[in-house]
C-alpha positions as CSV (number, residue, x, y, z in Angstrom):
1,M,86.8,125.9,102.0
2,A,83.3,125.4,100.5
3,S,82.7,122.7,103.2
4,F,83.7,125.2,106.0
5,R,81.4,127.8,104.6
6,K,78.6,125.3,104.3
7,N,78.9,123.4,107.6
8,G,80.7,125.8,109.7
9,F,83.4,125.1,112.3
10,D,83.6,121.6,113.8
11,S,85.7,121.0,117.0
12,T,86.5,117.5,115.7
13,I,88.9,118.9,113.2
14,E,90.5,121.0,115.9
15,K,91.0,118.0,118.2
16,A,92.4,115.9,115.3
17,L,95.0,118.6,114.5
18,D,95.9,119.1,118.1
19,F,96.5,115.4,118.5
20,A,98.5,115.2,115.2
21,Y,100.8,118.0,116.2
22,M,101.5,116.9,119.7
23,P,105.2,117.0,120.6
24,I,105.3,113.1,121.0
25,F,104.9,113.0,117.2
26,G,108.0,115.0,116.3
27,E,110.5,113.9,113.8
28,K,113.0,112.4,116.2
29,E,110.3,110.6,118.1
30,M,108.8,109.1,115.0
31,R,112.2,107.8,113.9
32,F,112.6,106.1,117.3
33,Y,109.1,104.7,117.1
34,T,109.8,103.4,113.5
35,L,113.1,101.8,114.6
36,L,111.4,100.2,117.6
37,A,108.6,98.9,115.3
38,Y,111.1,97.3,112.9
39,G,113.0,95.7,115.8
40,L,109.7,94.3,117.2
41,M,108.6,93.1,113.7
42,F,112.0,91.3,113.2
43,W,111.8,89.7,116.6
44,G,108.3,88.5,116.0
45,T,109.2,87.1,112.6
46,A,112.3,85.3,114.1
47,L,110.1,83.8,116.7
48,Q,107.5,82.7,114.2
49,V,109.9,80.9,111.8
50,D,112.0,79.6,114.7
51,I,115.2,81.1,113.1
52,A,117.3,80.3,116.2
53,G,116.5,76.6,116.1
54,K,117.1,76.5,112.4
55,F,120.3,78.2,112.8
56,T,121.5,75.9,115.6
57,T,120.5,72.9,113.5
58,L,122.5,74.1,110.5
59,L,125.6,74.9,112.7
60,N,125.3,71.5,114.3
61,A,125.1,69.8,110.9
62,K,128.1,71.6,109.6
63,R,130.1,70.8,112.8
64,V,129.3,67.1,112.4
65,Q,130.0,67.1,108.7
66,S,133.4,68.5,109.4
67,G,134.2,66.0,112.0
68,G,133.6,68.1,115.0
69,K,131.5,67.4,118.1
70,N,127.7,67.3,118.1
71,I,126.6,69.8,120.7
72,N,123.4,67.8,121.4
73,A,125.0,64.4,121.6
74,A,125.5,62.9,125.1
75,P,129.2,63.2,126.1
76,K,131.1,59.9,126.1
77,Q,133.1,58.9,129.2
78,E,136.6,58.0,128.4
79,C,137.8,57.4,132.0
80,G,136.3,55.7,134.9
81,P,134.1,52.7,135.4
82,G,132.1,53.2,132.2
83,G,134.9,53.7,129.8
């Protein structure tokens, strides 16, 4: 209050408060923005650490270890002229 008495009214404060209390910054909207931000951060982190490639490699290794097929291996011809 002392600052207001000393310096008087400043329209910058009015503009800042008008901006902060706009309807797009309501509680529901902020929750949506936060959820969107978390989703984008998760996606960016997954791309940065190549989580899809690591997961595929892990699944492929487990499949080969258990005697299954390797997804990335070339298929063998069992019939026909090559087999």
